[in-house]
TILO-912962 format. One record per residue (C-alpha): residue number from 0; x, y, z. Coordinates in steps of 0.5 Angstrom, whole numbers, padded with zeros to 4 digits. Layout:
// TILO-912962
<atom><num>NUM</num><px>X</px><py>Y</py><pz>Z</pz></atom>
...
// end
This chain:
// TILO-912962
<atom><num>0</num><px>0000</px><py>0000</py><pz>0000</pz></atom>
<atom><num>1</num><px>0006</px><py>0005</py><pz>0002</pz></atom>
<atom><num>2</num><px>0009</px><py>0003</py><pz>-0005</pz></atom>
<atom><num>3</num><px>0003</px><py>0005</py><pz>-0009</pz></atom>
<atom><num>4</num><px>0001</px><py>0011</py><pz>-0005</pz></atom>
<atom><num>5</num><px>0009</px><py>0013</py><pz>-0007</pz></atom>
<atom><num>6</num><px>0008</px><py>0012</py><pz>-0014</pz></atom>
<atom><num>7</num><px>0001</px><py>0016</py><pz>-0014</pz></atom>
<atom><num>8</num><px>0005</px><py>0022</py><pz>-0011</pz></atom>
<atom><num>9</num><px>0011</px><py>0021</py><pz>-0016</pz></atom>
<atom><num>10</num><px>0006</px><py>0020</py><pz>-0022</pz></atom>
<atom><num>11</num><px>0001</px><py>0026</py><pz>-0020</pz></atom>
<atom><num>12</num><px>0007</px><py>0030</py><pz>-0019</pz></atom>
<atom><num>13</num><px>0010</px><py>0029</py><pz>-0026</pz></atom>
<atom><num>14</num><px>0003</px><py>0030</py><pz>-0029</pz></atom>
<atom><num>15</num><px>0003</px><py>0037</py><pz>-0026</pz></atom>
<atom><num>16</num><px>0010</px><py>0039</py><pz>-0028</pz></atom>
<atom><num>17</num><px>0008</px><py>0037</py><pz>-0035</pz></atom>
<atom><num>18</num><px>0002</px><py>0042</py><pz>-0035</pz></atom>
<atom><num>19</num><px>0005</px><py>0047</py><pz>-0031</pz></atom>
<atom><num>20</num><px>0012</px><py>0048</py><pz>-0034</pz></atom>
<atom><num>21</num><px>0011</px><py>0046</py><pz>-0041</pz></atom>
<atom><num>22</num><px>0008</px><py>0052</py><pz>-0044</pz></atom>
<atom><num>23</num><px>0001</px><py>0055</py><pz>-0042</pz></atom>
<atom><num>24</num><px>-0004</px><py>0049</py><pz>-0039</pz></atom>
<atom><num>25</num><px>-0008</px><py>0050</py><pz>-0046</pz></atom>
<atom><num>26</num><px>-0001</px><py>0049</py><pz>-0050</pz></atom>
<atom><num>27</num><px>0001</px><py>0043</py><pz>-0054</pz></atom>
<atom><num>28</num><px>-0005</px><py>0039</py><pz>-0051</pz></atom>
<atom><num>29</num><px>-0004</px><py>0033</py><pz>-0055</pz></atom>
<atom><num>30</num><px>0004</px><py>0032</py><pz>-0053</pz></atom>
<atom><num>31</num><px>0002</px><py>0033</py><pz>-0046</pz></atom>
<atom><num>32</num><px>-0003</px><py>0028</py><pz>-0046</pz></atom>
<atom><num>33</num><px>0001</px><py>0023</py><pz>-0049</pz></atom>
<atom><num>34</num><px>0007</px><py>0024</py><pz>-0044</pz></atom>
<atom><num>35</num><px>0001</px><py>0024</py><pz>-0038</pz></atom>
<atom><num>36</num><px>-0001</px><py>0017</py><pz>-0041</pz></atom>
<atom><num>37</num><px>0007</px><py>0015</py><pz>-0042</pz></atom>
<atom><num>38</num><px>0008</px><py>0017</py><pz>-0035</pz></atom>
<atom><num>39</num><px>0002</px><py>0013</py><pz>-0032</pz></atom>
<atom><num>40</num><px>0004</px><py>0007</py><pz>-0036</pz></atom>
<atom><num>41</num><px>0011</px><py>0007</py><pz>-0033</pz></atom>
<atom><num>42</num><px>0008</px><py>0008</py><pz>-0026</pz></atom>
<atom><num>43</num><px>0003</px><py>0003</py><pz>-0026</pz></atom>
<atom><num>44</num><px>0004</px><py>-0003</py><pz>-0031</pz></atom>
<atom><num>45</num><px>0005</px><py>-0008</py><pz>-0026</pz></atom>
<atom><num>46</num><px>-0001</px><py>-0006</py><pz>-0023</pz></atom>
<atom><num>47</num><px>-0005</px><py>-0006</py><pz>-0029</pz></atom>
<atom><num>48</num><px>-0002</px><py>-0013</py><pz>-0031</pz></atom>
<atom><num>49</num><px>-0004</px><py>-0016</py><pz>-0024</pz></atom>
<atom><num>50</num><px>-0011</px><py>-0013</py><pz>-0025</pz></atom>
<atom><num>51</num><px>-0012</px><py>-0016</py><pz>-0031</pz></atom>
<atom><num>52</num><px>-0009</px><py>-0023</py><pz>-0029</pz></atom>
<atom><num>53</num><px>-0014</px><py>-0023</py><pz>-0023</pz></atom>
<atom><num>54</num><px>-0020</px><py>-0022</py><pz>-0027</pz></atom>
<atom><num>55</num><px>-0018</px><py>-0026</py><pz>-0033</pz></atom>
<atom><num>56</num><px>-0016</px><py>-0032</py><pz>-0028</pz></atom>
<atom><num>57</num><px>-0023</px><py>-0031</py><pz>-0025</pz></atom>
<atom><num>58</num><px>-0027</px><py>-0031</py><pz>-0032</pz></atom>
<atom><num>59</num><px>-0023</px><py>-0037</py><pz>-0033</pz></atom>
<atom><num>60</num><px>-0025</px><py>-0041</py><pz>-0027</pz></atom>
<atom><num>61</num><px>-0032</px><py>-0039</py><pz>-0028</pz></atom>
<atom><num>62</num><px>-0032</px><py>-0042</py><pz>-0035</pz></atom>
<atom><num>63</num><px>-0029</px><py>-0048</py><pz>-0032</pz></atom>
<atom><num>64</num><px>-0034</px><py>-0049</py><pz>-0027</pz></atom>
<atom><num>65</num><px>-0040</px><py>-0048</py><pz>-0033</pz></atom>
<atom><num>66</num><px>-0036</px><py>-0053</py><pz>-0037</pz></atom>
<atom><num>67</num><px>-0035</px><py>-0058</py><pz>-0031</pz></atom>
<atom><num>68</num><px>-0027</px><py>-0058</py><pz>-0031</pz></atom>
<atom><num>69</num><px>-0028</px><py>-0057</py><pz>-0023</pz></atom>
<atom><num>70</num><px>-0021</px><py>-0059</py><pz>-0021</pz></atom>
<atom><num>71</num><px>-0018</px><py>-0053</py><pz>-0026</pz></atom>
<atom><num>72</num><px>-0023</px><py>-0049</py><pz>-0023</pz></atom>
<atom><num>73</num><px>-0021</px><py>-0050</py><pz>-0016</pz></atom>
<atom><num>74</num><px>-0014</px><py>-0049</py><pz>-0018</pz></atom>
<atom><num>75</num><px>-0015</px><py>-0042</py><pz>-0021</pz></atom>
<atom><num>76</num><px>-0020</px><py>-0040</py><pz>-0015</pz></atom>
<atom><num>77</num><px>-0014</px><py>-0042</py><pz>-0010</pz></atom>
<atom><num>78</num><px>-0009</px><py>-0038</py><pz>-0014</pz></atom>
<atom><num>79</num><px>-0014</px><py>-0032</py><pz>-0014</pz></atom>
<atom><num>80</num><px>-0015</px><py>-0033</py><pz>-0006</pz></atom>
<atom><num>81</num><px>-0007</px><py>-0032</py><pz>-0006</pz></atom>
<atom><num>82</num><px>-0008</px><py>-0026</py><pz>-0009</pz></atom>
<atom><num>83</num><px>-0013</px><py>-0024</py><pz>-0004</pz></atom>
<atom><num>84</num><px>-0019</px><py>-0024</py><pz>-0009</pz></atom>
<atom><num>85</num><px>-0025</px><py>-0024</py><pz>-0004</pz></atom>
<atom><num>86</num><px>-0030</px><py>-0027</py><pz>-0010</pz></atom>
<atom><num>87</num><px>-0026</px><py>-0033</py><pz>-0010</pz></atom>
<atom><num>88</num><px>-0028</px><py>-0035</py><pz>-0003</pz></atom>
<atom><num>89</num><px>-0036</px><py>-0037</py><pz>-0004</pz></atom>
<atom><num>90</num><px>-0034</px><py>-0042</py><pz>-0009</pz></atom>
<atom><num>91</num><px>-0028</px><py>-0045</py><pz>-0005</pz></atom>
<atom><num>92</num><px>-0032</px><py>-0046</py><pz>0001</pz></atom>
<atom><num>93</num><px>-0038</px><py>-0050</py><pz>-0003</pz></atom>
<atom><num>94</num><px>-0033</px><py>-0054</py><pz>-0007</pz></atom>
<atom><num>95</num><px>-0029</px><py>-0056</py><pz>-0001</pz></atom>
<atom><num>96</num><px>-0035</px><py>-0058</py><pz>0003</pz></atom>
<atom><num>97</num><px>-0038</px><py>-0062</py><pz>-0003</pz></atom>
<atom><num>98</num><px>-0031</px><py>-0064</py><pz>-0005</pz></atom>
<atom><num>99</num><px>-0032</px><py>-0061</py><pz>-0012</pz></atom>
<atom><num>100</num><px>-0026</px><py>-0061</py><pz>-0016</pz></atom>
<atom><num>101</num><px>-0022</px><py>-0063</py><pz>-0010</pz></atom>
<atom><num>102</num><px>-0022</px><py>-0067</py><pz>-0003</pz></atom>
<atom><num>103</num><px>-0028</px><py>-0066</py><pz>0002</pz></atom>
<atom><num>104</num><px>-0025</px><py>-0062</py><pz>0008</pz></atom>
<atom><num>105</num><px>-0031</px><py>-0059</py><pz>0012</pz></atom>
<atom><num>106</num><px>-0026</px><py>-0055</py><pz>0016</pz></atom>
<atom><num>107</num><px>-0023</px><py>-0051</py><pz>0010</pz></atom>
<atom><num>108</num><px>-0030</px><py>-0050</py><pz>0008</pz></atom>
<atom><num>109</num><px>-0032</px><py>-0047</py><pz>0015</pz></atom>
<atom><num>110</num><px>-0026</px><py>-0043</py><pz>0014</pz></atom>
<atom><num>111</num><px>-0027</px><py>-0040</py><pz>0007</pz></atom>
<atom><num>112</num><px>-0035</px><py>-0039</py><pz>0009</pz></atom>
<atom><num>113</num><px>-0033</px><py>-0035</py><pz>0015</pz></atom>
<atom><num>114</num><px>-0028</px><py>-0031</py><pz>0011</pz></atom>
<atom><num>115</num><px>-0033</px><py>-0030</py><pz>0006</pz></atom>
<atom><num>116</num><px>-0038</px><py>-0027</py><pz>0011</pz></atom>
<atom><num>117</num><px>-0033</px><py>-0022</py><pz>0013</pz></atom>
<atom><num>118</num><px>-0032</px><py>-0020</py><pz>0006</pz></atom>
<atom><num>119</num><px>-0040</px><py>-0019</py><pz>0006</pz></atom>
<atom><num>120</num><px>-0042</px><py>-0025</py><pz>0002</pz></atom>
<atom><num>121</num><px>-0048</px><py>-0027</py><pz>0006</pz></atom>
<atom><num>122</num><px>-0050</px><py>-0033</py><pz>0002</pz></atom>
<atom><num>123</num><px>-0044</px><py>-0036</py><pz>0006</pz></atom>
<atom><num>124</num><px>-0048</px><py>-0035</py><pz>0012</pz></atom>
<atom><num>125</num><px>-0053</px><py>-0041</py><pz>0009</pz></atom>
<atom><num>126</num><px>-0047</px><py>-0045</py><pz>0008</pz></atom>
<atom><num>127</num><px>-0044</px><py>-0044</py><pz>0015</pz></atom>
<atom><num>128</num><px>-0051</px><py>-0046</py><pz>0018</pz></atom>
<atom><num>129</num><px>-0051</px><py>-0053</py><pz>0014</pz></atom>
<atom><num>130</num><px>-0044</px><py>-0054</py><pz>0016</pz></atom>
<atom><num>131</num><px>-0046</px><py>-0053</py><pz>0023</pz></atom>
<atom><num>132</num><px>-0052</px><py>-0057</py><pz>0022</pz></atom>
<atom><num>133</num><px>-0049</px><py>-0063</py><pz>0019</pz></atom>
<atom><num>134</num><px>-0041</px><py>-0062</py><pz>0021</pz></atom>
<atom><num>135</num><px>-0037</px><py>-0067</py><pz>0017</pz></atom>
<atom><num>136</num><px>-0043</px><py>-0073</py><pz>0017</pz></atom>
<atom><num>137</num><px>-0045</px><py>-0072</py><pz>0010</pz></atom>
<atom><num>138</num><px>-0038</px><py>-0073</py><pz>0007</pz></atom>
<atom><num>139</num><px>-0039</px><py>-0080</py><pz>0006</pz></atom>
<atom><num>140</num><px>-0046</px><py>-0078</py><pz>0002</pz></atom>
<atom><num>141</num><px>-0042</px><py>-0073</py><pz>-0002</pz></atom>
<atom><num>142</num><px>-0037</px><py>-0078</py><pz>-0004</pz></atom>
<atom><num>143</num><px>-0043</px><py>-0083</py><pz>-0006</pz></atom>
<atom><num>144</num><px>-0046</px><py>-0078</py><pz>-0011</pz></atom>
<atom><num>145</num><px>-0040</px><py>-0077</py><pz>-0015</pz></atom>
<atom><num>146</num><px>-0040</px><py>-0080</py><pz>-0022</pz></atom>
<atom><num>147</num><px>-0035</px><py>-0085</py><pz>-0024</pz></atom>
<atom><num>148</num><px>-0031</px><py>-0080</py><pz>-0027</pz></atom>
<atom><num>149</num><px>-0031</px><py>-0075</py><pz>-0022</pz></atom>
<atom><num>150</num><px>-0030</px><py>-0081</py><pz>-0017</pz></atom>
<atom><num>151</num><px>-0023</px><py>-0083</py><pz>-0020</pz></atom>
<atom><num>152</num><px>-0021</px><py>-0075</py><pz>-0021</pz></atom>
<atom><num>153</num><px>-0023</px><py>-0075</py><pz>-0013</pz></atom>
<atom><num>154</num><px>-0018</px><py>-0081</py><pz>-0012</pz></atom>
<atom><num>155</num><px>-0013</px><py>-0079</py><pz>-0016</pz></atom>
<atom><num>156</num><px>-0013</px><py>-0072</py><pz>-0013</pz></atom>
<atom><num>157</num><px>-0013</px><py>-0075</py><pz>-0006</pz></atom>
<atom><num>158</num><px>-0007</px><py>-0079</py><pz>-0008</pz></atom>
<atom><num>159</num><px>-0003</px><py>-0073</py><pz>-0011</pz></atom>
<atom><num>160</num><px>-0004</px><py>-0069</py><pz>-0005</pz></atom>
<atom><num>161</num><px>-0002</px><py>-0074</py><pz>0000</pz></atom>
<atom><num>162</num><px>0004</px><py>-0075</py><pz>-0004</pz></atom>
<atom><num>163</num><px>0006</px><py>-0067</py><pz>-0004</pz></atom>
<atom><num>164</num><px>0004</px><py>-0067</py><pz>0003</pz></atom>
<atom><num>165</num><px>0009</px><py>-0072</py><pz>0005</pz></atom>
<atom><num>166</num><px>0015</px><py>-0069</py><pz>0001</pz></atom>
<atom><num>167</num><px>0013</px><py>-0062</py><pz>0004</pz></atom>
<atom><num>168</num><px>0014</px><py>-0065</py><pz>0011</pz></atom>
<atom><num>169</num><px>0021</px><py>-0069</py><pz>0009</pz></atom>
<atom><num>170</num><px>0024</px><py>-0063</py><pz>0005</pz></atom>
<atom><num>171</num><px>0021</px><py>-0057</py><pz>0009</pz></atom>
<atom><num>172</num><px>0021</px><py>-0053</py><pz>0003</pz></atom>
<atom><num>173</num><px>0023</px><py>-0046</py><pz>0006</pz></atom>
<atom><num>174</num><px>0021</px><py>-0042</py><pz>-0001</pz></atom>
<atom><num>175</num><px>0014</px><py>-0043</py><pz>0001</pz></atom>
<atom><num>176</num><px>0011</px><py>-0036</py><pz>0003</pz></atom>
<atom><num>177</num><px>0008</px><py>-0035</py><pz>0010</pz></atom>
<atom><num>178</num><px>0001</px><py>-0033</py><pz>0006</pz></atom>
<atom><num>179</num><px>0001</px><py>-0040</py><pz>0003</pz></atom>
<atom><num>180</num><px>0003</px><py>-0043</py><pz>0009</pz></atom>
<atom><num>181</num><px>-0003</px><py>-0040</py><pz>0013</pz></atom>
<atom><num>182</num><px>-0008</px><py>-0041</py><pz>0007</pz></atom>
<atom><num>183</num><px>-0006</px><py>-0049</py><pz>0007</pz></atom>
<atom><num>184</num><px>-0006</px><py>-0050</py><pz>0014</pz></atom>
<atom><num>185</num><px>-0013</px><py>-0052</py><pz>0015</pz></atom>
<atom><num>186</num><px>-0013</px><py>-0059</py><pz>0018</pz></atom>
<atom><num>187</num><px>-0018</px><py>-0064</py><pz>0016</pz></atom>
<atom><num>188</num><px>-0021</px><py>-0066</py><pz>0023</pz></atom>
<atom><num>189</num><px>-0027</px><py>-0068</py><pz>0026</pz></atom>
<atom><num>190</num><px>-0033</px><py>-0063</py><pz>0026</pz></atom>
<atom><num>191</num><px>-0039</px><py>-0065</py><pz>0031</pz></atom>
<atom><num>192</num><px>-0046</px><py>-0062</py><pz>0029</pz></atom>
<atom><num>193</num><px>-0048</px><py>-0055</py><pz>0033</pz></atom>
<atom><num>194</num><px>-0055</px><py>-0054</py><pz>0032</pz></atom>
<atom><num>195</num><px>-0055</px><py>-0048</py><pz>0036</pz></atom>
<atom><num>196</num><px>-0050</px><py>-0045</py><pz>0032</pz></atom>
<atom><num>197</num><px>-0054</px><py>-0047</py><pz>0026</pz></atom>
<atom><num>198</num><px>-0060</px><py>-0044</py><pz>0028</pz></atom>
<atom><num>199</num><px>-0057</px><py>-0037</py><pz>0029</pz></atom>
<atom><num>200</num><px>-0054</px><py>-0037</py><pz>0022</pz></atom>
<atom><num>201</num><px>-0060</px><py>-0039</py><pz>0019</pz></atom>
<atom><num>202</num><px>-0064</px><py>-0033</py><pz>0023</pz></atom>
<atom><num>203</num><px>-0059</px><py>-0029</py><pz>0020</pz></atom>
<atom><num>204</num><px>-0059</px><py>-0031</py><pz>0013</pz></atom>
<atom><num>205</num><px>-0067</px><py>-0031</py><pz>0013</pz></atom>
<atom><num>206</num><px>-0066</px><py>-0024</py><pz>0016</pz></atom>
<atom><num>207</num><px>-0061</px><py>-0021</py><pz>0011</pz></atom>
<atom><num>208</num><px>-0063</px><py>-0025</py><pz>0004</pz></atom>
<atom><num>209</num><px>-0068</px><py>-0024</py><pz>-0001</pz></atom>
<atom><num>210</num><px>-0073</px><py>-0030</py><pz>-0003</pz></atom>
<atom><num>211</num><px>-0071</px><py>-0029</py><pz>-0010</pz></atom>
<atom><num>212</num><px>-0064</px><py>-0032</py><pz>-0007</pz></atom>
<atom><num>213</num><px>-0062</px><py>-0039</py><pz>-0009</pz></atom>
<atom><num>214</num><px>-0062</px><py>-0042</py><pz>-0002</pz></atom>
<atom><num>215</num><px>-0067</px><py>-0038</py><pz>0001</pz></atom>
<atom><num>216</num><px>-0072</px><py>-0044</py><pz>0000</pz></atom>
<atom><num>217</num><px>-0068</px><py>-0049</py><pz>0003</pz></atom>
<atom><num>218</num><px>-0066</px><py>-0045</py><pz>0009</pz></atom>
<atom><num>219</num><px>-0073</px><py>-0044</py><pz>0010</pz></atom>
<atom><num>220</num><px>-0074</px><py>-0052</py><pz>0010</pz></atom>
<atom><num>221</num><px>-0068</px><py>-0053</py><pz>0015</pz></atom>
<atom><num>222</num><px>-0071</px><py>-0048</py><pz>0020</pz></atom>
<atom><num>223</num><px>-0077</px><py>-0051</py><pz>0019</pz></atom>
<atom><num>224</num><px>-0074</px><py>-0058</py><pz>0021</pz></atom>
<atom><num>225</num><px>-0070</px><py>-0055</py><pz>0027</pz></atom>
<atom><num>226</num><px>-0077</px><py>-0052</py><pz>0029</pz></atom>
<atom><num>227</num><px>-0081</px><py>-0059</py><pz>0029</pz></atom>
<atom><num>228</num><px>-0075</px><py>-0063</py><pz>0032</pz></atom>
<atom><num>229</num><px>-0073</px><py>-0058</py><pz>0037</pz></atom>
<atom><num>230</num><px>-0066</px><py>-0058</py><pz>0035</pz></atom>
<atom><num>231</num><px>-0062</px><py>-0052</py><pz>0037</pz></atom>
<atom><num>232</num><px>-0069</px><py>-0048</py><pz>0038</pz></atom>
<atom><num>233</num><px>-0075</px><py>-0050</py><pz>0042</pz></atom>
<atom><num>234</num><px>-0080</px><py>-0054</py><pz>0039</pz></atom>
<atom><num>235</num><px>-0086</px><py>-0050</py><pz>0035</pz></atom>
<atom><num>236</num><px>-0090</px><py>-0054</py><pz>0030</pz></atom>
<atom><num>237</num><px>-0094</px><py>-0049</py><pz>0028</pz></atom>
<atom><num>238</num><px>-0089</px><py>-0044</py><pz>0026</pz></atom>
<atom><num>239</num><px>-0085</px><py>-0050</py><pz>0023</pz></atom>
<atom><num>240</num><px>-0091</px><py>-0052</py><pz>0018</pz></atom>
<atom><num>241</num><px>-0091</px><py>-0045</py><pz>0016</pz></atom>
<atom><num>242</num><px>-0084</px><py>-0045</py><pz>0014</pz></atom>
<atom><num>243</num><px>-0085</px><py>-0052</py><pz>0010</pz></atom>
<atom><num>244</num><px>-0091</px><py>-0049</py><pz>0006</pz></atom>
<atom><num>245</num><px>-0087</px><py>-0043</py><pz>0005</pz></atom>
<atom><num>246</num><px>-0081</px><py>-0047</py><pz>0003</pz></atom>
<atom><num>247</num><px>-0085</px><py>-0051</py><pz>-0002</pz></atom>
<atom><num>248</num><px>-0088</px><py>-0045</py><pz>-0005</pz></atom>
<atom><num>249</num><px>-0081</px><py>-0043</py><pz>-0006</pz></atom>
<atom><num>250</num><px>-0079</px><py>-0050</py><pz>-0009</pz></atom>
<atom><num>251</num><px>-0074</px><py>-0052</py><pz>-0004</pz></atom>
<atom><num>252</num><px>-0070</px><py>-0058</py><pz>-0007</pz></atom>
<atom><num>253</num><px>-0070</px><py>-0061</py><pz>0000</pz></atom>
<atom><num>254</num><px>-0076</px><py>-0059</py><pz>0003</pz></atom>
<atom><num>255</num><px>-0080</px><py>-0066</py><pz>0002</pz></atom>
<atom><num>256</num><px>-0074</px><py>-0070</py><pz>0005</pz></atom>
<atom><num>257</num><px>-0074</px><py>-0066</py><pz>0011</pz></atom>
<atom><num>258</num><px>-0081</px><py>-0066</py><pz>0012</pz></atom>
<atom><num>259</num><px>-0081</px><py>-0073</py><pz>0012</pz></atom>
<atom><num>260</num><px>-0076</px><py>-0074</py><pz>0016</pz></atom>
<atom><num>261</num><px>-0079</px><py>-0069</py><pz>0021</pz></atom>
<atom><num>262</num><px>-0086</px><py>-0073</py><pz>0021</pz></atom>
<atom><num>263</num><px>-0082</px><py>-0079</py><pz>0022</pz></atom>
<atom><num>264</num><px>-0078</px><py>-0077</py><pz>0027</pz></atom>
<atom><num>265</num><px>-0072</px><py>-0079</py><pz>0023</pz></atom>
<atom><num>266</num><px>-0065</px><py>-0076</py><pz>0023</pz></atom>
<atom><num>267</num><px>-0063</px><py>-0072</py><pz>0016</pz></atom>
<atom><num>268</num><px>-0057</px><py>-0077</py><pz>0012</pz></atom>
<atom><num>269</num><px>-0057</px><py>-0073</py><pz>0006</pz></atom>
<atom><num>270</num><px>-0058</px><py>-0066</py><pz>0003</pz></atom>
<atom><num>271</num><px>-0057</px><py>-0062</py><pz>-0004</pz></atom>
<atom><num>272</num><px>-0053</px><py>-0056</py><pz>-0004</pz></atom>
// end
């Protein structure tokens, strides 16, 4: 930041000198304009390059997501995060939770979700609520939902990551930056469900989100299940039924399954993100 401010002061000083000392202000405007453009390019070419590279990688990552190249997309989003590009956080959180293009790591998904929320990506409040509700109990379910191609991609990725981790421990590569160490130091440890936290985040999401948002109906359905079963909140059957009806109206993906689980007093064992 200090270097950027210093460059800005120097460039504006040079531009002022061009207009102030090269004849009158209105004289030779074309020449002065060319000089100013050259000064700006010389001063900020590195920033222009970094800015362009970030946005090119971002649109490449989005295109990879649309075309099903999830491993490449995840790699690009991680690269963007190393450049402190916050819009990559919601994608990384969701991909880490369901193992899309990478191995499942609920700790990492929770970490990315919390960072995304601090950067005003409110849709991650819902994902954090889902993580609080299930913990890491959905890991086996998400693995089973892979197609054969994605399953082998997952297995190969897991083997590669284990081998890379072993080599890093053996050789302790001192060239790895502090930022990268901090970014990749999220360990895969067991996470237990926390229904109180889940209800807290569901309340927060339903207050801040709009009914047109993608996850609003599913948030209503999950809150209805918690109210019906008394998980993290006192039982309220009447309010639960109202929320189930509202979720059905919003065409929630999970509402019918959650309602059946609530009526049958069954534990929720799968979920659609």
